[in-house]
N, C-alpha and C positions, 0 to 999 in steps of 0.2 A: 578136907582131904588131908591125910596124914602121910608124910613121906617116910621113907625107911629110916632116916636119921632123927625122926621125931618132930620135925618141923611141921607146923599146921598151916594150911592155906585155906582161907575162906573166900569164896566168890559169891557175891550177891548180884542178882540181875532181875530187874522188874520189866517185863515185856508186855504183859496183858493187864493193863491198868484201865480203869473206867474212862469212858468218854469225858472229855473236859479236863482230865488230869494234865498238869502242865508239861509233862514229858512222858512219852510212852516207852522210852528206853532209858534205864538208868543202871549203871554198873559200878560196883566198888569191889576192891580186892584188898584183903588183909593177909599178910604173911607174918606169922608169929613164931619167933624162935626163942631159944633160952636166953639169948643176949641182946635181943632187939626185935623190933617190928617194922614192917613197911606197910603203909596204908595208901592206897590209890583211890581217890574219890573221883569217879568219872560220871557223876550224876548230872553235871551241867546245870546246877541250880544257882550258880554264883552270880548270874545276872538276873536281877529281880526288878520288875516294873510294877509299881503299885499306884493305881489311880482311884479317885473317888468314884468315877463312872464305871470302870471295868474291874476293879479289885486287883488282886495279885496276878501277875502274868510273868512267865519265864520265857522271854523272847528268843533265847539262844539254846533252847532245850530239846528241840526235836531232832529226829534222825531220819534219813541220812544227811540232812542239811536243809537249809531253807533260805529263801531269798529275804534278805534284810536290806530294804531299800535297794541299792544298786549292787550289793555284794552277796555272793553265795556263801553262807556261813552256817553255823550250827555245830552240833556235837560231832558229826562225822564228815564235815565238809571236805577236809583235806584228804581223808581216806577215800572218799567217793571220787573226788577229782583225780587222785592218783590212779585209782582202778580204771576209770574211764580212759585216762591218758595211756595207761599200759595196754589196754585192750585195743584202742584205736591205732596206736603206733607200734604195736608188737614189742613193747618193752617188758622186762620182767616185773612181776608184782612184788610187793614187800614181803608177803607171807607165802611160803612154799605150800603146795597142796598137802604135803605130809604133816606140816605144822598145824594147818587148819584142821586136819583129820584128828590129830592128837587132842586138840582143844575140844572138838566135838565128842571124842571118846570120854573125856572127863565129864562133860555135861550129861552124856548118856549114862555113865556109871553113877553119877549123882542121882539121876532120876530112878535108875534101877535100885539103888540103895534105899531110897525112900519107899519104893514099891515093896521091896522085900523086907524092909526093916532091919537090914544088916549091912555091914561094910562090903564093898565090892573091890576086889584087887585088880589093879591094872598092871600090865596090859591084859586085856580080855582077848579070848580067841574070837576071831571074826568068822 
């Protein structure tokens, strides 16, 4: 994605990975400007367990979270627990619906851009 000021933003997300892949959701974001970059690696491959019997395993890599012994953990454990708490207690959620929609518009525009083979300008008419 290229912003009006020339800043480039690249978002990568792997959601449909083969069975047995260590994590079925991995995301990374790169924001590249003329005077610096920001990279956010949210792939959750930083915890690796490698045994002779089972090979490489990424125990903290699934989403929306997983039981690790007596603790609910994983890539989105905090987000999942926050959402459940907000729904059950009537509390506000961290992300407003219009913010979630803006993110989805970006993903839909990216898909449309690939399909058409050309850039798509946002905001699009709904």
